[in-house]
N, C-alpha and C positions, 0 to 999 in steps of 0.2 A: 504494500500500500504506500502511495506516495505521500510526502509531507503535505502536498497541496490538498490531497483528499482529506487527510486528517484535519487540516486547518479549516477546510470548508465546513466540516461538521461542527467544529468548535465555534466558528464565527457565526453560525446560525443564530446564536443567542448571547454571545459573549457581551455584545454591546449593552445588553440590558442588565448585566450582572456586575455590580460594583465590587471592589475588593472588600469593602466593609460588609456587604451582604454575604459574600462567600465566607468570610471569617465567621459571621454570625451563625452559619450553618454547621459549624464544627464545635463540638463541646470539648474545649481544650482541657477542662478539669477532669474529664473521665479518663481513666487509664486505658491505653490501647488494648483492644481485644486480640487474642491470638486467632490464627486461622481456624483452629479447632473450635473456639468459642463462637466465631462467626457462623461456622457450619451448623451449629445447633440452634441458632436463634430462629424463632418462629416469625413468619411474616406472610403477607399476601401480595402477590404481584399479578397484575391483570394485563391483558393485551387485547387489542382489537383484531378480529379475524373475519375474513369474508365468509359468506354462507357456504361457499364451496370448501373453503379451508376448514370450516367447522365440521363439515362432513368427513373430511380426511382425519381430523383429530379424534372425532367420536368413533368412527369406524362402524362396520356393520354390526348392528345390535349392540353398539356401545363397547365392542371388544377392544378397540385401540385405547380408549380412555381408561378402561378397566386395567389393561396391561400397564399403562403409564402409572397408575396409582400403585400397582403391585411392585413395579420396579423401583420407584422412587420414594414411596411412603407418603406422598403428598395427597391432599384432597384437590381434585380438579374437576371442573365442569364448564360447560358452555351455556350461555343464556339461550332461552327458548327462541324458536322461530317466530317472528312477528311479520305479518303480511305487509309488504311494501318497505321493509327495512332490510337492507342488504348486509349490514355489518352486525356481528355478534361479539359478545365479550367472553373471552377465556379467563377464568379465575383459577389461580393456583395458590394453594395455601399449605404451608408446612415449613420444615426446616430449610434454611437457605441452601444447604447442600442438595437437598432433594429438589428444590425449586429450580436451581440451575441445571441439574440433570434433566428435569422435566422439560424445560424449554429447549434444551439440546435435542431431546427426543422429538418434541413437537416440530422443530425446525427440520429435522431429518425427514419426518413424515410428510411435511408440506413440500419439501424438495422432491421427494420421490413421487408424491401424489399429484404434483402440479401438472405434468404433461397429460396424465390420464384424465384429470378433472377439467382440463382446458383453462388452467390458471396461468396468468402471466408472471413476469418477474424473474424468469430463469434464463431467457434467451441471451441477454446481454451480460449476464453474470453467471456463467456456468458453475455448478456445484455450490451455489449460494442461494439463500432465500431470505427475504426480509421478515422481521418480526417487529410488530408495532406495539411497543410497550406503553402502558398508561402510567404516567408519573405525575404526582402532585406538583402544581406550579410552585408551591412553597419549598419543595425539596429539590427543584431543578438546579438551584445554585450549587449544591454540594456535588452534583453529578458533573456539571460543567467545570466547576473549580475556578480558581483565580486566573483570569486571563486565558481561560479555556484549557488550562494545564491538565485538569483531571480527566476531561473527556478525551484529550489526546493520549493521556497515559493509558486509559482503558482501551482505546483503539489500537495502540501500539502493542499492548500486552496480549490482545485477543485476535488481532488481525482483521477486525470488523471495521465497517464504516458506520458511524453514528450521526444522525441528523436530528436535532431537537427542534420541533416546531415552535414558533414564537407564540402563536395564538392558543388560548385555552379552547377546549372543545365546547360546543354549545351547551348551555345550562350546566356547566361544571367548572371545577377549578383544576381539571386534569389536562395535561398536554401529552402529545405523542412524542416518544423517542423511537425513531426507526433504526433498527439494528440490522445491517445487511452483512451477511457473512456465511461461512460454513457452519454446519450444526455444532462442531467442536468450538468454533470461534464464538458462536452465540452463547454456548454454555459458559465459556470463560467470561464473556462480557456481562452476562446476567449475574454471575458470581460477584463481579466487581461492582456492578450497579446495586446489587442487594446489600453489599457492605456499606455503600454510601447511604442507602435508605435506613439501615440499622443505626448508623452513626447520627443520622438526622431525623430520628423517629418522631421527636416532639413536633416538628413542623408538619408532619403528616396528619395530625389531629385536625378534624374539622374539614377535611377535604370533601368537596362535593363531587361525588363519583359520576363519571360520564355514563349515560345510558342511551344507546342509539335509538331506543324505542320511545323516549320521552319527546313528546311534541312541543313545539315552541308555544302553542296556545295552551292556556290553562284548561284542566279538566278533559284532556284528550284521551284519558284511559289509563289503565293500570300499567305498571312497569313490566317489562318482559322478563327481568331476572329476579323478580320477587324482592323480598327483604322489605325494609322500612322505607316509606316515602315521606320526606319532609316537605310540607306545604307551607310556603310563605309568599304572600302576595300572589303573583301570577306564575310562580315557579313551583315545580314539583321535582324533587330529586333525592337520591340516596346520599347519605352523609356518613363519614367515619368520625371516630374520635371519642373523647370522654364526655361525661355528662355535661360539663360546663359549656361544651360547644353548642348545646341545644337550647340555651337559655333565651334566645331571641324570639322564639315562638313555640307554641305547643306542637309536638309531632302528632301526625295521624298515620295510620298504618293501612296499606292497601293489600288486598290479596290478588293473586294472579288470575283467579277465576273472574268471570264476567258478572258476578252477582251484584245486584243493586245494593245489597246489604253492606257491601264493602264500604260504601261512602256514607253509611249511617252508623257511626259508632254508638254503642249503647250509652244511655244517660248515666251520669255518676250516681253512686249510692252513698248514703251517709251512715256512718257507724253510730253506736250509742254515745260515743265521745264527741260526736259532731265532726269527725274527720271525713272529708270527702274522698271517696275511692272511685277511680275510673277503671272499668273493665275493658280490655281490648283483646280482640282475636287477631292472631297473626298466622297466616298459612305458611307452612314449611314443607319442602319435599320430603316424602316418606323416607328416602335414603339418607336424609340428614338428621333424622330424629335421634339416632344413636349418638351422634356427636353432641347433641344438646343434653341428652340424659347422662352420658358418660358411663364408665364402668361402675356397676352397682349403684347407679344414680348419683355418683359423686359430683358430676358437673352441674346437674340441675340443682342439687343441694347447695353448691357453691354460689350459683346465680341467685337463688332464693335468699341466701344469707347476706350476700353483698348488696342486694337491691332492696330487701325488705318486702318484696312482692310475693304474692301467692301465684304459683305457676302450675298449670296442669296441661297435659298433652292428650288429645283424643286418642282412643285406642284404634279407631278406624278412620279412613279418609272421609272428608266431608262432602266430596263430590267426585265427578268423573276424572278430575285432574290427578287424583291419587294423593293429594296433599292433606296434611293433618294440621 
């Protein structure tokens, strides 16, 4: 890779990153982690994939994504198909070591599946395929680094070419970092990017997650990838972070099913002590119930204890979607 290529990727956003901002993204007080410590840190890294690419990743009857989970130990899934929406979101959660391996496997699958699926992007760059990672705008500074040095370092170490888009995606605070390279190079690049995100974890709180299915107009329908929907003014979006990030407006939760009951949360009830209690139903995929309950109920007990909420999960799906 030429120096010009590396510099081009770095220059994509360097002008917007001051040295002070870059320094603010690094916690100088924290002792540096070892490679072994980084490998075990849990995080989530998302990427945009085309509908055809999603088919390659999932495989026939979900075999490819199941194999990916078995090989790397991550939790991985692709957002549901939404009519008229051509992009889908791949979400990979687990230890950084597993996540980097998973994206290497995904890149390899996309590279091999591209010609058969009629996908572009491999003619001019043989043996490489782009992966479009979703990165919080607030964390971009630590990936680019002071005067673009970090992004150049990642490119040099992995042999990939990285381009950071300047603009945030619609109705989100996420931006795309396109990583073009061999599957092995993408695995190495994701490892380095993951380390940056771990070091800069605090800035990731409150990120408004991009959802290709969210319409610009308010009330356009439920989200394609489920989860919570934060409604404020004319916007509706997923959001990450700790509780303090949600103080500006009360959250509401939408289900992926088309039921009208989704938009009518039950009225609050009042206890004998005068305390107002809100009950809310949230739909979750059946295959994720075990993650929430945990071994021997340990995880749901932890959630109950830390939140003070009473939580119960239905024993059977509530409709044809198979969600509970």
